[in-house]
C-alpha positions in Angstrom: -13.0 29.3 -33.0 -11.3 30.0 -36.3 -7.8 27.5 -36.7 -5.0 30.4 -37.5 -1.7 30.7 -38.0 0.3 33.4 -36.5 4.7 33.9 -36.6 6.9 33.3 -34.2 10.6 34.0 -33.7 12.8 32.4 -31.2 15.0 35.4 -30.9 19.7 35.4 -30.9 19.0 35.3 -27.0 16.6 32.6 -27.2 18.7 30.3 -28.7 22.3 31.5 -26.6 20.1 30.1 -23.8 19.6 27.2 -25.7 15.9 27.2 -25.0 14.5 26.3 -28.6 12.6 23.1 -27.5 11.9 24.4 -24.0 10.2 27.5 -26.4 8.2 24.7 -29.2 7.1 22.6 -25.5 5.4 25.9 -24.3 3.7 26.5 -28.3 2.5 22.6 -28.2 1.7 22.2 -24.9 -1.3 25.1 -25.9 -1.5 23.3 -29.0 -0.1 25.9 -31.0 1.7 23.0 -34.0 4.5 24.9 -35.7 3.7 24.7 -39.1 6.9 25.7 -41.0 10.8 26.6 -39.3 13.7 27.5 -40.0 16.8 28.4 -38.4 18.1 31.4 -40.3 20.6 34.7 -39.2 18.8 37.7 -40.5 21.1 40.3 -42.6 20.4 43.8 -41.5 18.2 44.1 -44.6 16.6 41.8 -43.1 15.5 42.6 -39.8 15.5 46.5 -41.0 12.7 45.6 -43.7 10.5 42.6 -41.0 11.3 45.6 -38.1 10.3 48.4 -40.5 7.0 50.4 -38.8 9.4 50.7 -36.0 12.5 52.6 -37.8 11.0 55.9 -36.2 11.1 54.9 -33.2 14.4 55.6 -31.0 15.2 52.0 -30.2 14.7 50.3 -33.8 18.5 50.9 -34.3 19.5 48.7 -31.3 16.8 45.9 -32.3 18.0 45.8 -35.3 21.9 45.4 -34.4 20.0 42.4 -31.5 18.2 40.4 -33.8 21.0 40.8 -36.6 23.7 39.2 -33.5 23.0 35.9 -33.9 21.0 33.0 -35.9 17.2 33.4 -35.7 14.5 30.4 -34.9 11.1 31.6 -37.2 8.2 29.3 -37.9 4.5 29.5 -38.2 2.5 28.2 -35.1 -1.0 27.0 -36.4 -3.9 26.4 -34.1 -7.4 27.7 -32.5 -7.2 32.2 -31.9 -3.2 31.3 -32.9 -2.3 35.0 -32.7 -3.9 35.5 -29.1 -3.1 32.3 -27.8 0.8 33.3 -29.1 0.4 36.4 -27.1 -0.2 34.7 -24.1 2.2 31.8 -24.0 4.9 34.9 -24.9 3.8 36.8 -22.2 4.3 41.1 -21.3 6.8 42.8 -24.2 8.4 43.9 -20.5 9.4 40.9 -18.4 8.8 42.3 -15.6 5.3 42.4 -16.2 4.5 39.4 -17.7 2.2 36.7 -16.2 3.9 33.9 -14.6 4.8 31.0 -16.5 5.0 32.8 -19.5 8.3 32.6 -21.8 9.3 36.7 -21.2 8.9 35.9 -17.4 10.6 32.5 -17.7 13.2 33.5 -20.1 13.9 37.1 -21.2 16.7 39.2 -19.5 15.1 42.7 -20.1 12.5 44.8 -22.6 15.3 44.4 -25.2 16.1 40.9 -25.1 13.1 39.3 -24.3 13.3 35.8 -26.2 10.1 35.7 -28.9 8.2 37.7 -31.1 5.0 37.1 -31.3 2.4 38.5 -34.7 0.0 41.3 -32.6 -2.9 40.6 -34.8 -4.1 37.9 -38.4 -3.3 40.6 -40.3 0.5 41.5 -39.2 0.6 38.1 -39.1 -0.3 37.1 -42.5 1.9 39.8 -43.5 5.0 39.0 -41.5 3.9 34.9 -42.2 4.7 36.2 -45.9 8.1 37.7 -44.9 10.4 34.9 -43.9 7.9 31.9 -45.8 7.0 30.6 -49.1 2.9 29.1 -48.9 4.8 25.8 -50.0 7.0 26.1 -47.7 4.3 25.7 -45.3 2.8 22.3 -44.5 0.1 20.5 -42.6 0.1 17.9 -40.2 -0.4 14.4 -41.5 -3.5 13.6 -40.1 -5.0 16.7 -41.2 -5.3 16.0 -44.8 
């Protein structure tokens, strides 16, 4: 299996609920290690740029408003098949359809306030990671050097 990196975001509702540690614990339990992480408050421009792929969709304006409503935690997760594993840990976008013991099933409020974002492909992961992090900000664990 391939070691990959993926972008993960704990959204404003996750920070409001005080579950950063619980989210990180779920990732680490599934062998997804954070190799870059920061808390930041997205500007309108940053949120619009990041979600530009959804610009023509009717939910775009609400999505940008939500993502700029409070701070987020952006991180790069690394592990075997990180993209697929992260999506499995997150669960379906709609928490009502998410599998038990997934982040969205356990913590999300609805489709809009669904607690976490994760890259949907290795190609998009590279683009999304580069949107938030310079290569020099991404670390490796000491035992891997």
